[in-house]
Every structure is written in C-alpha cells, then in structure tokens.
N, C-alpha and C positions, 0 to 999 in steps of 0.2 A: 140639920139634915145629915143623915149618915150616908157615907160613900164607902162601901166595903165590898161585899159580894165575893170576897176572896180573890180579888182581881190583882192585888199588888204583885208586881213583877211579871205578870203575864205579858207576852209579846203579841201586840194587837195591831193589825194592819187595818186602816180605815181609808177606803176610797171616797172621793168626793168630800174630803175633810174640811174644805173651806165653805161649804154650803151651810144653810141653816141647821139641818139635821146633823150633818157630818161634824160641824164645829161643836155642836152641843154634846155629841158623843165624845169627841176628843177631850173637851173640858171636863165632862163627867168622869171619864176614865183617868184623866190626869189627877183628879182629886182622889181616885183610888190608887194612884201611883202605879198604873200600868206602864209598861214600856211601849212606846207608840211609834208606829211608822205611818206617816200621813201622805197620801197621794193627793196631788194638787195640779191645777192648770194655771191659776192666777197667782203671780208672784207677790203682788201687793197684799192679797188676802191671806196667803200663808204666812207672810211676815207678821201681819197683825195677829193671827192665831197663835203663832209661836210666842209672841210677847204676852198674850193672855195666859198661855200655859205656864210660862216662866213666872208669872205673878203668883200662880198657885204654889209652885215649889221650885224656886230658881236654882237651888243647888242641885236637886235631883235632875231637872230637865236642862241643865247646862252641860250635862254629859252626853256625848253622842252614843253612849251605850244605851241610853234610855229614851232617846227621841231621834227619829230619822225623817227627813222629808224627801219625797220622790216625785219628780215631774214626769208623769206618764199619761198616755192616752189609753183609757181602758177599752176603747173600741178596737184597739190593735193588740192582738195576742202577743206579739213579740215584745211590746212595751210592758204588758202585764207580767209576762214570764221574766223579763229583765228586772222588774220591780221586786217580784217575789224572790228571785235568786239573790239580789243584793241585800234585801232585808234578812233573809234566812242566813246568809253568810255572816252578816254583821251581828245579828242577834242570836246566832246558833239555833235557829228554829223559829217557828211561828205557832203560837197557841190559838189565835183567833183571827179571822178576817171578816170584816163588816163591809159589804159592798153597797155603799150609799150613793155612789155617783149615778146621776140620772140626767136625762135630757131636760134642759130648762125651757119647758114649753111656754109659749107666749099666749097672751089673751086671744089673739086672732086665731092661733092654732087650736086653742081649747074650744072656742065657740064656732069653729068652722062646721058647715053642714057635713054630717057624717058620710053622706054619699058623694061628697065632692073632694075627698082627700086624694091627692096624687101620690105617686110612688115615693117621691122625695120626702114628703111629710111622714108617710108610713115608715120609712127607713130610719128617720132621725132618732126617735126613742128606741127603736129596735136595736140600733147599733150600740147605744150606750146602756140602756136599761137591761136588755136581754143579753146581747152579745158580751157586753162588759161584765155582767154577772157570771156568765158562763166561762169567760176567759179567766176570771178570778178563781172559780172553782177548779177549772182544769189545771191551772198553774200551781195552786197551793195544795191540792190534794196529795201529790206525791211526798211533799215535805211533811205533812201531817201524818200520813200513813207510815212513813219511815220512822217517825218519832213515837208512834203508837197512840196518838190522841190529837184532837183539834176540834174547833168549832167554827162553822161558817154561818154567817147571817146575811140574808138578802133582804131587799126592800121591795114590797109590793104596795098595792093601794086597794081600798075597798071597791072602787068600780070594777076591779078585776074579778070580784066575787059576785056582784049583783048587776053589773052593767051600768052604763050611763050614756045618755044621748049626746053628751059633750065629751070632748077629749078622746075620741075613739082610737086614734093612733097610740096615744099614751096607754089607754086601757088594754089594748091588745098586747103591748109589750109587757105590761105588769101582770097580765094573766099568764103569759108565757113564763114569767119568773116563778109563779106558783107551781106551774107544771114542772119546772126544772127542779124545784125542791122536792116535790112528791116523787118524781122519777128517780132522782139520784140518792135519796136517803138510804134505800137498801143497798145501793152500790157502795156508798162510802162507809156504812156501818161495818163493824162496830167501832172502828178506831175514830172515825170522824162523824160529827153530828152536823146536820144542816137544817136550818129553819128559816122562816121568813117573818118579818113584821109586815102586817097589812095595815097601812095607815089610812085613817080618815082625814078629817080637816084639821091640819096642824098649822098654827099661826107662825109660819116662817115668812120672811120678807118676800121670797119667791112666790109663795101661795097668795099672800095678801095683795101683791102687785097686780095680779090679773083679775081681781074681784072688786066690784064697787061696794060701798058701804051697805047699800040696799041688798045686794046679793049675799053679803056676809050675814046680815040680819035674817034673811030668809032661810039660809042654810042652818043657822043656829036653832031656829024653831024646830027642826027635825031631829036635833041631837038631844037625847035625854039629859045629858049633863049641862045643856044650855050654854055651851061655850065651845070655842075651838081648843084643841089640845095644845100643849106647850112642847117645845123641842126637848126640854129636859125630861119630860115624862116619857118620851120615846127613848131617850138615852138611858134612863134607868131601867126600862124594860129590856133594852139591848144588853145592858150590863148583866142582868140576871141570866139571859139566855146564853151568853158566852161563858158564864161562870160554872164552877163545879156544882153549884146548887141545881143546875138544869141538866145534870149528867145523864138523865134518862129521857130527855126530850129530844126527839129528832123527827124530821119529816113533817113538822107542824107549821101552820100559818096562824100566827098570833095577831088578832085584830086589836088595834089601839085606835079607837074612834069615838069614845064617849057613849057607847051603847047604841049607835045608829044602826049598825048592821049586827044582827044577832044570828049566829049560826051554831 
C-alpha cells in the first residue's frame, strides 16, 4: 500500500486524534512522514497512539520537531487558539488542519424521539462538532493566510445531506458544518482551501457500539458496496484533500459512504 500524496514534512494538526477516525488519520499521515500535532482529551489513549506512531518510524517521531500532543477542549475558543499558537510557534507554521473531534453520541441519544430532544442534548454536538470546527477555522486561518497557503478539512455526515429520523441533534450540527464550509470557502481563498468529508457508515468502535448486529445488517443492505467503510479509507481520502494534488479543490463536500448517497 502506498502512502505518499506529497505529505512528507507537512505540518498537520488533527483534532480528536484518539478516536477511531482521528487515530486512523494520524497513523496514515505518520506513514507519509507528516509532522503531526495531535489534540486529545484522554491521556491513556494518546499514550497508546504515540506508541503506535513510533512503531511506524521511531527515529522520526522521537523528535519533538515532528510530533506534538496538545490537551485542549475544542468547544472553548481560547483552548483552540492556544493550541494553534503553540503548534505554529513550535513548527514555524501549519500546513493543514483536520477537525475530527466530535461529540460521542450514545445509543440512547441516537434513537431518541426527534420531537423530544431537550436543549442540553441539542447543545452537546453543537458545542463540539460545529463550534469546535468553527474555532479551529477561526484560529488557524490567520496563520495560513500569513504564510500564503493552507488546507482545512472538516468532518460532516451523510444525514446532514439527506436527513435521518434518528440522531437529529447530531444531524443538525453536521449540517451546520457543511454550511460553514460553503460559506467560508470564498472568504478563505485563494490562500486557504476548506473542504469537508461527508461520512456514511464507517466501522469505528464508537459507531459499532451503538448498533446491534441486526441493525448493522439492515444498514449494509442499503449500501451498494455491501459493507461499512474502514477508517483507513477515510484517512486516505483526507490525505488527498490536504495534499497539493487537491490544490484546486475548495468549498466541496466529499461523500465517503460506499455509494449510499448519490449527489
């Protein structure tokens, strides 16, 4: 398997780096020898991820010049601004930011009656998925503008495109992420590109934990590829979008869902 995409040496910030999608991106980009800055909240998970990254290239990732970890709350702008400032100062700039951090919605929250959602549940994904994404864009844009280039990648979900009777609070936040990309693309261009990955059913631990085997089987029937996606398939797509190969792509929402949603 080839891992290149002209990523070697690029300074890449990944929020939510210890989750299923975030860790897959970190590992994929480590194989490309990117310089990584990883935002986390769980110390034990980031410790495990660092060990996995160093197994890929221990010499390269033993240097603090090539890997940084930052404990920050993306729902707080001051935390995100501090993260961006510290990474930019240490790495002398930021080439790409991938905002993966998202609210870990539970099974109960996913299957709640959509007309029974209280303000607190509405706010939970909004604070992390939308506000966290916006905080990242707001904080990193001046850095990228000043250096004359940069790429931002946000994460949305297919229910944001077509709706879903389940997970309404999550869907609303992810729909707002799409609006954020489309609204800011002309503001950030030409120096900075911004895109979103719109993910379908991806086989991460978080996703599988809220679904029964029967529910998974039923969902697979509606996917033309007849399976859930893998986190590394998301990571490889992200790698392309932040690379120079995608230098003319901005303001786009790239669907990764095995063909279930066709737009």
